[in-house]
N, C-alpha and C positions, 0 to 999 in steps of 0.2 A: 284289275289290280288296284289296290288302295295305297295311298301314301300314308306313312306313319309319322305323326308330328306332335309337337307340344303346342298348346294354345298360346303360351306366352313364355317369356324368359324365366319368370319366377318358377313355373312348373318344371321347366327343363333343368334349372339350377337345383331345385329340391330333389328331383329324380337323380341327378348326378351325385349329389351329396349322399343320398340314401344308398345308391349302388356302390359308392366308393368304400363303404363300411362293411361290405359283404366279401367273403372269400372269393378269389378269382374264379374258381371252378363254377360257383353258383352265379357269379356275374355273367359268365359266358352263357349259361343256360337261360338266364333272364333275357339277355340281349337277343339270343336266338329266338326265344318265344315272342318277343316284341317284334322282331323282323318277320316272323311267320304270320303275324297279323295282316301284313300287306297282301298276302295271298288269299287268306280266308279269315276274316275277323270274327266269324262265328263258328270256328272249328270245334270239333268235339273236345270238351274240356273247358271251353269258355262258358261262363255262367252269367245269366242275367241277374242283376242285383235288384231285389224288390224289397223295400222301396230304394230308389236310386240314392247314392251318397253325394251330398254336397261337399265339394272341394273348392275353396275360394268361391268364385262366381260360376262354377261349372257343376254339372251333374254327371257322375260316373254311373253308367248303367250296366257295365259289364266288368268281369274280372277274369283273370287267368291265374292259375296256381302254378308256381314254380317252387317246389320244395315247401319251405315254411313261409314263403313270400307270396304276395298278391300284387299283381299289376292291375290298377283300376283305370278303365278307359271308357270311351264312348265311340259310337260309329256314326258318321255322317254319310249315309248312302247316296244322297243327292250329289255331293261333291267328291265322293270316293276317298274320304279321309278317315283315318283312325286317330282319335285324339287321346294321347296318353296324359293322364292327370297325376298319378301318384304310384309309388312303390311302397308297400307296407309289409312289415313282418306280421304274420298271423298272430293275433292276440284278441283279447276281449274288446279292445278298442278299434280293431281294424275296420269295422263297418259302422262306426259312429262318426 
């Protein structure tokens, strides 16, 4: 079992701002998907990003798709932590 966390307050705040602008039905799906990462962070549908995306001082190596949105995250297998870095709407700039 992994714990799902944000690496710092700024990442958590930005995630909260991004999700607050989304309709409630999709918010629930995103939160369910994020919580599901604690059971299996590499479940079917999670995709490794090559090359990894730099977000602040962090590297997001994985993404999950929830509708038109992507949750960018990384996995620390040694400490059993899934680090959530960002929530982005799918567009040309999502992976830059």
